[in-house]
C-alpha positions in Angstrom: 32.0 -23.9 93.5 29.3 -26.1 92.0 26.6 -24.1 94.2 27.8 -20.8 92.5 26.8 -22.2 88.9 23.5 -23.7 90.6 22.4 -20.6 91.7 23.2 -19.0 88.3 21.3 -21.6 86.8 18.1 -20.8 88.8 18.4 -17.3 88.0 18.7 -17.7 84.6 15.8 -20.4 84.7 13.4 -17.9 86.5 14.3 -15.0 83.9 13.5 -17.7 81.2 9.9 -17.9 82.7 9.5 -14.0 82.8 11.1 -13.5 79.4 9.2 -16.3 77.7 5.8 -15.0 79.0 6.4 -11.9 77.7 7.7 -13.2 74.4 5.1 -15.6 73.6 2.1 -13.3 73.6 0.2 -14.2 70.3 2.9 -16.6 69.0 2.7 -20.5 68.4 4.5 -21.9 71.2 6.2 -24.4 68.9 7.4 -21.6 66.7 8.8 -19.8 70.0 10.4 -23.0 71.1 12.2 -23.5 68.0 13.5 -19.9 68.1 14.7 -20.5 71.7 16.6 -23.7 70.7 18.4 -21.7 67.5 19.7 -18.9 70.1 20.9 -21.9 72.6 22.6 -23.8 69.6 24.3 -20.7 68.7 25.4 -20.0 72.2 26.4 -23.4 73.1 28.6 -24.1 69.9 30.1 -20.5 70.1 31.5 -21.4 73.9 32.5 -25.0 72.6 34.2 -23.3 69.8 36.0 -20.7 72.1 37.1 -23.0 74.7 38.4 -25.7 72.0 36.2 -28.5 73.0 35.0 -29.7 69.8 38.1 -32.0 69.8 36.4 -34.1 72.2 33.7 -35.3 70.3 36.0 -38.2 68.7 36.2 -39.4 72.2 32.4 -40.0 72.5 31.3 -43.5 73.0 28.0 -44.7 71.5 26.4 -44.8 75.1 27.6 -41.1 75.1 25.6 -40.4 72.1 22.6 -42.3 72.9 22.2 -40.7 76.3 23.1 -37.1 75.1 20.4 -37.4 72.2 17.7 -38.9 74.8 18.5 -36.0 77.1 18.1 -33.7 74.1 14.7 -35.3 73.3 13.6 -34.9 76.7 14.8 -31.1 77.0 12.9 -30.3 73.7 9.8 -32.1 75.0 10.1 -30.1 78.3 10.4 -26.8 76.8 7.6 -27.5 74.1 5.4 -28.5 77.2 6.7 -25.3 79.4 6.2 -22.8 76.8 2.6 -24.0 76.1 1.8 -24.1 79.8 3.3 -20.8 80.3 1.0 -19.5 77.4 -2.1 -20.9 79.3 -1.2 -20.2 82.9 0.4 -17.9 85.2 4.4 -17.8 85.9 3.5 -17.9 89.5 2.1 -21.4 89.2 3.9 -22.8 86.1 7.2 -22.4 87.1 6.6 -24.4 90.5 4.8 -27.2 88.8 8.0 -27.2 86.5 10.3 -27.7 89.6 8.9 -30.7 90.5 11.4 -31.9 88.4 13.7 -31.8 91.1 11.7 -34.1 93.3 11.1 -36.6 90.3 14.8 -36.2 89.5 15.6 -37.3 93.1 12.9 -40.3 92.7 14.5 -41.3 89.1 18.2 -41.1 90.6 17.5 -43.8 93.1 15.8 -46.1 90.6 17.8 -46.1 87.7 21.2 -44.5 89.2 21.0 -46.3 92.6 21.9 -42.9 94.4 21.0 -43.3 98.0 17.6 -42.0 99.1 18.9 -40.2 102.2 16.4 -38.7 105.0 17.4 -35.1 103.9 16.7 -35.6 100.2 13.5 -37.4 101.0 12.4 -34.5 103.2 13.4 -32.1 100.5 11.5 -33.6 98.0 8.7 -33.7 100.0 8.7 -30.1 100.9 9.3 -29.2 97.2 6.0 -31.2 96.3 4.1 -29.6 99.2 5.6 -26.0 98.1 4.4 -26.7 94.8 0.9 -28.0 95.8 0.4 -24.7 98.1 1.5 -22.4 95.1 -1.0 -23.7 92.5 -3.8 -24.1 94.6 
């Protein structure tokens, strides 16, 4: 079932690039990011409230809070730089570079999470990097 969610994530990430490229014409990218963030905030909290998941907030530890806040900061910075890159470049070049995050995440998961670096994940990361280089040059 996880792969269905992953495919939906990829689909909506692709749509994000297309919609953003059209929506940021003549707009400050920081303003565009702020608007996008408000929309995401409303949708995310609507889902939490609909599912009754807000009751779980009391169970969050200090470590949960620290790393969720850090993740939010990283996401915000990623979006700010992504929108600026989209405004300046072509979607067909920006999106593949953005997807280098997959190869970087594989490397960081080995370093910080102790996940095994398998031949399969190594080859996949190398292919992602190679594919990105082909698409941007």
